[in-house]
N, C-alpha and C positions, 0 to 999 in steps of 0.2 A: 254680361251687361245688358242683355235684352230684357227689358222690363215692360210689363203690361201697364198701359196708362188708360185709365177710364174708371167709371163708377161701377163697381160690382153690384150685382143684384142677386139676392139669395132666393128669389122666387122659384127659379128652375130647380135648384137643388131641393127645396122643400117639396115641390110638386113630385119630384122623382122619388123622394123618400116616402111620401105618403102613398104613392101609387105602386110602390114596389111590392110584389107578393112575398109571402113568407118563404124562406129558403136559406140555404147556406150563405148565399152572397146577396141577399135582398133582391132577387129578381133574375140572377143569371140562370139560364136554363129554361125559364118560363116566360119568354117574351110573347107579345101578341103576334098572331100569325096573319094579321090583316094585310101584310105586304104582298103575300102571294108570290108570284113570279114576275113582279113588275120591274125587277132590276134589269136594266138594259145598258150596255156599254156603247152601243152605236148611236143611240139617240137619247141622251139623259133627259129625264123629265124636268120640266120647268117648275121651279119652286115658287114662282110668283114674285120673285125679287129681281130688281134690276142688277145687271152685272157689275162687278167691282170696278171695272174700268170703262163702263158705258156699254158693255155687251149685253147679251140676253141671258147670260149664265153667270151665276154667282160664284166667284172663285174662292170666297171664304177665307180671306186673309185675316179675319178677326178684327177688321176695322169696325168701330161702332161709336158709341157715345163716349164723351170724355176727352176728345182731342180738339176741343174748341167749340162744340155746339152742344146744346142740350138734347135730351131724348126727344125724338119725334122730328128732328130736323134731318137734313140729308146733305149737309155741306161740310162735315167735319170728319176727321179721323177719330179713332177712339179705342175701345177696349180691345186692342189687338196686339200691340207691340209687346210681346211677353217674353219672360226669361226662358231660354232654352228652346222656345218655339219660333224664334225669329219674329214673325208678325203673328202673334197669337196670344190670347189672354189666358191667364191662369184662373181668374175668378169667374163666377157664374154671372150670366146675364140672360135676360129674356130674349127668346128668339125673335119675337115680334119686334122688339127694339132693334135687334141686329139687322133684321130685314129692312126696317125703316131707314137706317143710317147707312147701309151699304151702297145704296143706289147712287148718290151724287158725290162719290168720292173725288172723281176727277172732272165732274161736270161743272160748268160755270153757273153761278147763281142766276136764277130766272126771276127773282123778285127784288130787283134793284130799288124801285120806288118804296116798297115796304121797308127795306133796310135803311133807306135814306130817312124815311119818317121816324124809324126807330132811333137812328142816331140823333136826329133833331130833338126828339122827345127826351132822350137821355141827357143831351146837353142842356136842355131847358130845366130838367129836374135837378141837375147838379149846379147850375149857375144862376138861373133866374126863374124860380117858380113863381106863379101868380095865383096861388090857391087862396090865400087869405087877403092879399092886397095891403098888407102893412108890414111893420118891421119883423113880424114873425116869419115871413117868407125867407129872410136871410138865415134864420135859425133852421128852417126846414131844408134850405139848400145845404147847410153844413151836415144836417142829419142824413140827407140823401147821399152826400159825398162819403160819409162814414159807411153807409150801407154798401155803396159801390166798391169802396176799398175792401170791405169784408167779403163781398160777393154773395149777399143774401138780403132778402127783404124787397119791399116795393117802394118806389119813388113817386110820391104824389106831387104834381106840379100845376095841374089845372083841373078845375071842377068839371069841365066838359070833356076832358080827354082821360081815358083809362090810365092808371098809374103804370110806370115802367117797372118791369120785373128784373131785379138785379140777380144775376147768377155769377158763379165763379168764372164763367167764360167771358164776362164783359171786359172790355179793354182796360177798365180802371181797377180791376181786382189786383190786390198786391200779393196775394198768396199763390204765386205761380212762378215756375222756373222752367228751364229747358235742359233735358238730359239727353242721353244717347241710348239707342237700342241697336242690337245686332241684327243685321239683315240675313235672312236664310239664304242658303246656297244650293238647295235641292231643286232638281228639275221636276217638272210636272210628270214626266215619264217615270220617276221614282215611285209615284203613287203613295206618298206618305201623308196620312191623315191623322190629326191629333184629336184624341178624345179625352176630355177632362172628367174624371169620376169624382163624385163626392164620397170617396172612400179612402181609407188608409192604404198605404203601399203594401203592408203585410196582408191585408185582406185581398188585395188584387192578386198578389203573387200566389197566395194559397189557393185561389180559385181561378187561376189563369186558364186552365184547360176548359173549365166551364164557361168562362168569359168568351173564349174563342168559339165555342159551340153556339153560344147565344148570339154572337155577332153573325155567325154563318146562317142562323135561322132568320135573323133580321134581313139578310141579303137574299132571302127567298129559299134557302136550302139547296141551291143549285150545286150539283156534284162537280161541275167544272170549275167552281170557285173555291179557293183556299185562303183563309184568313191567317195572316202571320203577324206576330207581335215583334216590332222593331226594337222597342225599348220601353222601360217603365221607370218613372222618376217621381220622387216625392215633391209635393208642392205645399205651400203654407196652408194653414187652416184645415189640416187633415184631408187634403185633396191629393189626387194622383193623376199624373199625365201618362197616358198610354199612346204610343205611336204605332199605328198598324199600317199594313198594306195588303192588298188582295191580289192574288195570282190567278189568272184565268188560263185554263188549259184547253186547247182546241182539240178536236177529234184526231187531227193528224199527228199529235204528239208534241207539238210546240206549245210554249207557254209565254205569257207576257204579263207584266204588271198593269193593273187597271190604273189609268191616269188619276191623279189626285183630284182634279176638278170634277171628273165624272163620278168618282166615289162620293165626294162631298155633296154634289148635286143630288145624289140618291138619298144621302142621309138627311138632306134638308126638306124632303117631302114630308107633308104633315103627318101621315100615318107612321112613317119610319121614325120621325122625330119623337112621336109619342112612345114608340117602343124603346127608343134609346133612353128616354126619360125614365121609363120603368127599370132600366138597368143602371139608374143613378148617373147617367151622363148629363152633365150640366153645360157642356160647351164642346163644339166640334169645329174644326178648321183645317185647312190645308197647310202644308209646309212646303211652299214653293217660292222661288226667288222672283224678284221684281225685275222687269226689263229696264234698260237704261233710260228709256223715254218716260216710264212711270216714275222712276226715282227723280228724274229731272223735274217733272211736273210737281211732285211732292215738295221738292226743295224750293221751287220758284214761288209757290203759294203758301204764305204763312198761315197757320191755323187761326181760326177765329179767336179773337181776344188776345193774341200774341203780337206784340209790337214788331213791325217789320225790321226795325234796327236790331232788336234783340235776336230776331230770327237769323238775320244776316251774320251777326256776331257769333251765334251758335254754329253756323256753318263754317265760319273761319276757324273757330276753336275746336272743330271736330278732330280728335286725335288720329282717326283712321277713316277717311272718307270712303274707302273701298269696302269697308265692312260695317261701319256704323252710320246711323242716320239720326238726326236730331228729332226729339219728340218732346212735347210739353208735359210738365207736371203741374197739375192744378189742384190746390186744396190740400188740407192736412190728411184727408183720407187716402189720397194717392201717395203722399209721403210715407204714411204708415204702411201701406201695402208694399211700397218699394223697400222699406226697411225690413219688412218680414221676408221678402224675397232675398234680400242681401244676407240676412241672418241664415236663411236656409242654405244658400250657396256657400256661405262661410263654414257652416257645419259639414257640408259635403266635402269641401276642400280639406277641412281639418281631419275628417275621417280618412280621406285618401292619403294625407300626409302621415297619419298614424300607421296606416298599412305600409306605406313606403319605408317609414322608420323601422318597423318590425322586420321588413325584408332586408334592409341594410344591416340591421343587427345580426340577423341570421347569416347573411353573407360574410360579415366580418368574423363571426364565429367559425364558419366553414373555412375561411381563409387562414385563420390561426391554426385550426386543426390540420389543414393541408400543409402549411409551412412546417409544422412540427413533424409531420410524416416525411416531408422532403428531407429535413435535416437528419431524421432517423435513417432514411434510406441512403443518404450520403455516407453516414458513418458505417453503415453495413457494407456499402460498396467499397469503402476504403479498407475495411477489415478483410473482405473477400479478395481484394486486389493483393493485399499483403500475403494472405495465405496462398494465393495462386503463385505469387512470386517465389515464395519459399518452396513450393512443390516443384516449380520449374528449376530452381537452383539445385535441389536434391536430384532431380531427374538428370540435369546436365552433368552433375558430378558423377553420377553412376554411369552415364553414357561415355564420359571422357576418362573413366578410370582405366589405368593400364596403358594409356597413350602418352606419348611425350608431348611436352609443351610446344605448341606450334608458334610460328613466327608472329602472327597477328595477336595471339594471346600474350606472347612475351612483350610485344609493343604496348598492349593495353595495360600489362602489369607495371611496366616502367612509367607509364603516364599516371597510373593510380599512386605509385610510390612518390612521384614528384608532387602530386597534389597533396598527399598526406604530409610530406615534408614542409610544404608551404603553409599548410594549415597549422602545423605544430611549431613553426618558427615563432619566437617570442615577439618579434616586432612586426609580424605579418598578420594574417587574418585571424589567427587564434587569439592574440592579444586584443585585437579590435572587437572580436566577437564577445570576449569575456567582458570588455568594458561596456559594450552596448547592452549586454544582458544585465550587468549591475545597474546601469542607468534605468533600464526598463523596470527592474525590480523596485528601485527607489521611487520612480514616478508612480508606479502602481500603489506603493505604500502611502505616499503623500496624497495621491488622488483619492484613495480610500478614506484617509483621515478627513480631507477637505470635503468629500462628498457628503459626509455625515453632517457638516456644518452648513453647507449650501442648501438653498431652497430656491425654487422657481415659481413664479406666479403666471398663470395664463393671461394672455393679453385681454381677453374679454372680461375675466374676473378682475383684473387690475382696473379696467375701465369702469366696471360697476362699483368698485371700491372708491375710485375717485369721484364718481357721480354721487355716491352716498355721502362721502365726506363734504362735498360741495353743498349738498342739500342741508347737512347738519350745520355747516358754517353759515349758510343763509338763514337758517332757523335761529341760530344764536344771534346773528346781527339784528334780525327782526325783533327778537325778544329784548335785546339791549335797547333798541330804539323805543320799544313800548315802556320799558322801565324808566328811561330818561324822560319820556313824556309824562309818565305818572309822577316822577319827582318834581317836574316843573309844576304840575297841577297841585301837588301837596304844598310846594313853596307858596303858590298863589293863595291857597286856602289859609295857610299860616299867616301870610301877610294880611289877608282880610280880617282874620281873627284878631291880630294885634291892633289893627286900626280900630276895630270895634271896641276893644278893651280901652284904648286911649280915649276914644270919644265918650264912652260911659264914665271913665274916670273924670274927665273934664266936666261932665254934667253934674256929677255928685259932689264935686269939690266946691 
């Protein structure tokens, strides 16, 4: 359910595609070596961006434009809440735009007077423009309202004041809703960093080793560092998500994972980012969880353009507040992107279901074979038991030949004779057994005859048949109503024709 909300930009992917050198994977193996040995785990380089939560280091959750503010502002969330990444986007975006919007995620707005003037100007453009000074201003106000509802255009209201720019983030835009995104649960110590490649999954998997070597060169080629691939997943629009982590080995033999924020800070350096673009990397972000204080601040401040009442209702309707967080969906482009992500996840789920179905079919086949073997072994065991008993009887006869019958054997013989007499008595067990055998034979005979005439219908199939017959009945009822209406129309036409004939007859008479 984790979906990326924001306005994708294809400029990074284009730049990466044009700058990629010729090769098997469009740049793997031949990155620029300008990074040198600048990779440091103790003191990560400052990328020039303000930290995600007001610190001096960018944590790279993928927040950017599209979560309530336009590009170039710094008060909104954005292209970060993505499927499978927790807080991370699947689409491309310009890094400069990301740097611009990451800074003021949890900071308070510092331009309250400008926002107040913007609100006043918007209200004037929508309710009482004074541009023309006549009745045309009312028409202009309705036009401005239509543009604000649509989320595009400019609202002119005064000849001395610049027009108001209507965007989809304005509070009056109708094409917005609130969805939910899955929060990541990985620690910073796990060191997971997401790289989104503008390549298909098949190309990534076929050149995975070359990709690892290229990323190792991007990290400076340090022999104490090892790049590992955590997972590869297909994204919409022929993109691929690759989750990596870097292991640092110390001279004393111990090893540890590089923290995700440190690795991301290194990737955000200008020269390193250029090398990643040559490898067709369109987006990089960390996969780390948010602290309770950060989540609380996110929930307490509604995104720009989202009504506080709707935001509060979205928090109340959250199906799982421990794992999901409300996020806005603005515009048809975002709706289309979300639909693509859902289709992609549906295909993956269907593929997994097909694999499970094949496994279940194979297990059922193995179970049938096993049950047949067990029945065969049971019959074989019974046969061997009988043969063993016969051998024991013959051996016991030979061992007892020449000896007189002992007392216990005589007692056993008397008991067997008594049992035999009871069984052979007409009114005892013999007769009852014969009667039961005859009844069983008759039941088997009648059961075989009746089984040929009986049939059974599966419950699901019976439900489908009922549904089909119900639809047929509804169709027939609808057809009958149409025919009745047509008959009424025909009667009305005939009545009109008859009146016309009578009128003409009266005129000519």
